[in-house]
C-alpha positions in Angstrom: 0.0 0.0 0.0 1.4 3.3 -1.1 1.1 6.3 1.3 0.5 10.0 0.7 0.8 12.7 3.5 -1.4 15.7 3.2 -0.4 18.9 5.3 -3.4 21.0 6.5 -4.4 23.8 8.9 -6.2 22.7 11.9 -9.2 24.8 11.4 -12.6 23.3 11.1 -13.0 24.3 7.4 -9.4 23.4 6.4 -9.9 20.0 8.0 -13.2 19.4 6.1 -11.2 20.3 2.8 -8.3 18.0 3.6 -10.7 15.1 4.4 -12.7 15.8 1.4 -9.5 15.5 -0.8 -8.5 12.3 1.2 -11.8 10.7 0.4 -11.6 11.5 -3.2 -8.1 10.1 -3.4 -8.8 6.9 -1.5 -12.0 6.3 -3.6 -10.2 6.6 -6.8 -6.8 5.1 -6.0 -7.5 1.8 -4.1 -3.8 1.2 -3.5 -3.2 4.6 -1.8 -3.5 5.3 1.9 -3.8 9.0 2.9 -2.5 10.3 6.2 -3.4 14.0 7.4 -0.7 16.1 9.1 -2.4 18.8 11.1 -0.6 22.0 11.9 -1.4 25.7 12.9 -0.5 28.5 10.6 0.6 32.0 11.4 -2.7 33.3 10.3 -4.5 31.0 12.8 -2.3 32.2 15.6 -2.5 35.9 15.3 -6.1 36.8 16.1 -5.7 40.2 17.7 -4.7 42.0 14.5 -6.1 42.3 11.0 -4.1 40.0 8.5 -3.1 43.2 6.5 -1.1 44.4 9.5 0.8 41.2 10.1 3.0 41.8 7.0 4.3 39.5 4.4 2.5 36.9 2.4 1.4 33.3 3.0 -0.3 33.8 6.3 -2.1 30.4 5.9 0.5 28.4 3.7 4.1 28.9 5.0 3.9 26.2 7.8 2.4 23.7 5.3 5.0 24.5 2.7 7.8 24.1 5.3 6.5 20.7 6.1 6.6 19.6 2.5 10.2 21.0 2.0 11.3 19.2 5.2 9.8 15.9 4.0 7.0 15.8 6.5 4.2 16.0 3.9 3.9 15.2 0.2 1.1 17.6 -0.5 -1.0 20.4 1.0 -4.7 21.4 0.6 -5.3 25.2 0.6 -8.2 27.3 0.0 -6.9 28.8 -3.2 -7.7 32.3 -2.2 -5.0 32.1 0.5 -2.2 30.9 -1.8 0.2 33.7 -2.7 1.2 33.9 -6.4 4.8 33.1 -5.5 5.5 29.3 -4.9 8.7 28.3 -3.2 11.4 26.4 -5.1 10.9 22.7 -4.9 7.0 23.1 -4.7 4.4 23.3 -7.3 0.7 24.4 -7.4 -0.2 21.4 -9.4 -4.0 21.2 -9.3 -7.0 23.3 -8.8 -10.3 21.4 -7.8 -13.5 22.4 -9.5 -14.8 25.7 -8.3 -18.1 26.0 -6.5 -20.4 28.9 -5.6 -18.1 31.9 -5.1 -20.7 34.3 -3.6 -20.3 36.4 -0.5 -23.4 36.2 2.0 -24.6 38.8 4.4 -25.8 37.2 7.6 -27.9 38.8 10.1 -30.3 38.2 13.1 -32.0 41.5 12.4 -32.2 42.4 8.7 -33.2 40.4 5.8 -31.0 42.0 3.1 -28.2 44.3 2.4 -30.6 47.0 1.2 -32.6 46.9 4.4 -29.6 47.7 6.7 -30.2 51.1 8.3 -27.8 54.0 8.1 -24.9 53.5 10.5 -25.5 49.7 10.8 -22.4 47.9 12.0 -21.2 45.2 9.3 -18.4 42.9 10.3 -15.6 42.0 7.9 -11.8 42.2 8.1 -11.4 41.7 4.3 -10.3 44.9 2.7 -11.8 43.6 -0.5 -15.2 43.3 1.1 -14.8 46.7 3.0 -13.9 48.3 -0.3 -17.0 47.0 -2.1 -19.5 47.5 0.7 -18.5 51.1 1.4 -18.5 51.9 -2.4 -22.2 51.1 -2.6 -23.2 52.1 1.1 -20.8 54.7 2.6 -23.3 55.2 5.3 -22.5 51.8 7.0 -20.0 51.3 9.7 -17.6 48.6 8.9 -15.7 46.8 11.9 -13.1 44.1 11.9 -14.1 40.6 12.5 -11.4 37.8 13.1 -11.6 34.3 14.3 -12.8 31.1 12.9 -16.2 30.8 11.3 -17.9 29.6 14.5 -16.3 32.6 16.4 -17.6 35.1 13.8 -21.0 33.5 13.9 -21.1 33.8 17.8 -20.2 37.4 17.8 -23.0 38.0 15.4 -25.4 36.2 17.6 -24.2 38.2 20.6 -25.2 41.4 18.9 -21.7 42.8 18.4 -22.6 43.4 14.8 -25.8 44.1 12.9 -24.7 41.9 10.1 -21.5 40.0 8.9 -20.2 38.9 5.6 -18.7 35.5 4.9 -18.1 33.2 1.9 -21.0 31.0 1.2 -18.8 28.1 0.4 -17.5 27.7 4.0 -20.9 28.1 5.5 -22.3 25.4 3.1 -19.4 22.9 3.7 -19.8 23.2 7.5 -23.7 23.2 7.2 -24.0 26.5 9.2 -26.5 28.4 7.1 -29.4 26.8 8.7 -28.7 28.5 12.1 -28.9 32.0 10.6 -32.4 33.7 10.5 -31.4 36.0 7.5 -28.9 35.3 4.6 -28.7 37.3 1.6 -26.5 36.7 -1.4 -24.5 39.8 -2.4 -24.7 39.8 -6.2 -22.7 43.0 -6.6 -19.7 41.7 -4.8 -16.7 40.5 -7.0 -15.0 37.6 -5.3 -11.2 37.4 -4.5 -8.7 35.4 -6.6 -9.5 31.6 -6.3 -12.4 31.8 -4.0 -14.4 28.5 -3.7 -11.6 26.4 -5.2 -9.0 24.3 -3.5 -5.3 24.5 -4.5 -3.3 21.3 -4.4 0.4 22.2 -3.8 2.9 19.3 -4.1 6.6 18.4 -3.8 7.7 19.1 -7.2 9.6 15.9 -7.9 7.1 13.6 -6.1 5.7 11.4 -8.9 2.8 9.9 -6.9 1.7 13.3 -5.7 1.7 14.4 -9.4 -0.2 11.6 -10.4 -2.9 12.3 -7.8 -2.9 15.9 -8.8 -3.8 15.1 -12.3 -6.8 13.3 -11.2 -7.9 16.1 -8.8 -7.5 19.0 -11.3 -10.3 20.6 -13.0 -9.2 22.2 -16.4 -11.7 24.9 -16.5 -11.1 26.1 -13.0 -7.4 25.9 -13.5 -7.6 28.1 -16.5 -9.9 30.7 -14.9 -7.9 30.9 -11.7 -4.6 31.1 -13.5 -5.9 34.3 -15.2 -7.0 35.6 -11.8 -3.5 34.8 -10.3 -1.7 36.4 -13.3 -3.7 39.5 -12.6 -2.8 39.6 -8.9 0.9 38.8 -9.7 1.2 41.6 -12.3 -0.2 44.3 -10.2 1.7 43.0 -7.2 -1.3 42.7 -4.8 -0.9 40.7 -1.5 -3.5 38.3 -0.2 -5.0 41.1 2.0 -5.0 43.9 -0.5 -8.4 45.6 -1.5 -8.5 43.8 -4.8 -11.4 41.8 -6.3 -10.8 39.6 -9.5 -12.9 36.9 -11.1 -12.7 35.0 -14.5 -15.5 32.9 -15.9 -16.0 30.9 -19.0 -19.3 31.2 -21.0 -19.4 28.8 -23.9 -16.3 29.6 -26.0 -15.4 32.9 -24.4 -13.6 33.7 -21.1 -14.4 37.0 -19.3 -12.4 38.5 -16.4 -13.4 41.4 -14.3 -11.5 43.1 -11.5 -11.8 46.1 -9.0 -9.3 47.8 -6.8 -9.8 50.9 -4.6 -9.3 52.4 -1.2 -10.7 50.4 1.7 -13.1 53.2 2.4 -14.8 52.7 -0.9 -13.3 55.6 -2.8 -10.8 55.8 -5.6 -12.4 52.7 -7.2 -11.0 51.4 -10.5 -13.2 48.7 -12.1 -12.7 47.0 -15.6 -13.5 43.8 -17.4 -12.0 42.1 -20.5 -13.2 39.1 -22.6 -11.7 36.9 -25.4 -12.1 33.6 -27.1 -10.9 30.8 -24.9 -8.2 29.9 -27.4 -7.0 33.5 -27.3 -7.5 34.3 -23.7 -4.3 32.7 -22.0 -2.9 36.1 -21.3 -6.1 38.0 -20.4 -5.3 38.4 -16.8 -1.9 40.1 -17.6 -3.6 42.3 -20.2 -6.3 43.4 -17.9 -3.6 44.2 -15.2 -1.7 46.3 -17.8 -4.8 48.4 -18.4 -5.2 48.8 -14.6 -1.5 49.9 -14.3 -1.8 52.2 -17.1 -4.8 54.0 -15.3 -2.9 54.3 -12.0 -3.5 51.0 -10.1 -0.2 50.8 -8.6 -0.5 54.2 -7.0 -4.1 53.4 -5.8 -2.8 50.1 -4.2 0.2 51.7 -2.5 -2.0 54.4 -0.9 -4.7 51.9 0.0 -2.0 49.9 1.9 -0.8 52.9 3.7 -4.3 53.9 5.0 -5.6 50.4 5.7 -6.6 50.0 9.3 -4.9 53.2 10.3 -6.3 56.6 11.3 -8.8 56.9 8.3 -10.2 53.3 9.1 -13.6 52.8 10.5 -13.6 52.1 14.2 -12.8 48.5 15.2 -14.4 46.2 17.8 
């Protein structure tokens, strides 16, 4: 019996994802046993500050990557949105699983929709991307930071610390948590982050067994779309916590990518989209990034980083 070791974070959602991949591997490869190596990432340890203030990249991936480089794991399962565009030497982002619903959902015990939130309502999120998009539409709302795992965030909402909070639908679905919230509202106007609702499979580059498994796990359409998103992020030099939204989708024989950047307070917004035939679309992410850069994106991102969570930020809980 062959063995493959998967490195994963210890959060409830990360474990769901790792065991989901374990089941898929063992169901398809009858001669492979999968072992789960659980570990705590830096992003899981630092809960008193927004991730944007920790500095650097790879808040949720470095410890897992170190385990692979040190021979303690053969592959890692990540939420793709957490994976930096830079992959360390010796490792490879070899597969992207089929993407599911990428929506952001507003959750509340008081209000049944985003539109019904009253002026000055307290909305919880620590994502600069969400903050930017919320305040660009509703500058009258008060956005406050929200850290902790999914259950901690839902507890804070139930305790009344927030009028509403915003979370990714996919995590709530996977952990079967939507049924406990009185009001849930899909935010159709929100552009998701790079890679939302897809899993990234990172492997030791010269590991032939891990490579074979990756080939089975990979979804070609999702891989293509998320590559465009990652190309865009890489070209404009945005970190995982930057106020950047980008999403690529395929519709029949065409691919379309749209993106948005701006200040966390919802001002200085730059929003564009671009499309092409799939056969001509492999560089679409880079081409869109070039258009953003031409219109001042680098300066916007630089200023956005300087003001994020500083004196100009909304108050934090």
